[in-house]
C-alpha positions in Angstrom: -11.0 -1.0 -27.3 -8.0 0.2 -25.3 -7.4 -3.2 -23.4 -3.7 -2.6 -22.6 -4.3 0.9 -21.4 -7.2 -0.3 -19.0 -5.1 -3.3 -17.8 -2.2 -0.9 -17.1 -4.4 1.3 -15.2 -5.8 -1.6 -13.2 -2.3 -2.8 -12.4 -1.2 0.6 -11.4 -4.1 1.0 -8.9 -3.5 -2.4 -7.5 0.1 -1.7 -7.1 -0.6 1.8 -5.4 -3.1 0.1 -3.0 -0.7 -2.6 -2.1 2.1 0.0 -1.4 -0.4 2.1 0.6 -1.4 -0.9 2.8 2.2 -1.9 3.4 3.2 1.7 4.4 0.4 2.2 6.8 1.0 -1.4 8.2 4.9 -0.4 8.8 3.6 3.0 10.4 1.2 1.3 12.8 3.9 -1.2 13.7 6.4 1.6 14.4 3.9 3.5 16.4 3.0 0.4 18.5 6.6 -0.4 19.2 7.1 3.3 20.3 4.1 3.2 22.6 5.0 -0.2 24.1 8.5 1.0 25.1 9.2 -0.3 28.7 
């Protein structure tokens, strides 16, 4: 059983997904701010 390798891969995937969500949220906020410029 390669438990450490599997846990490492799972952590990597979770971190990657979290970073992707944060980046997309920031991009959406920037776009909304640019569109809502008075």
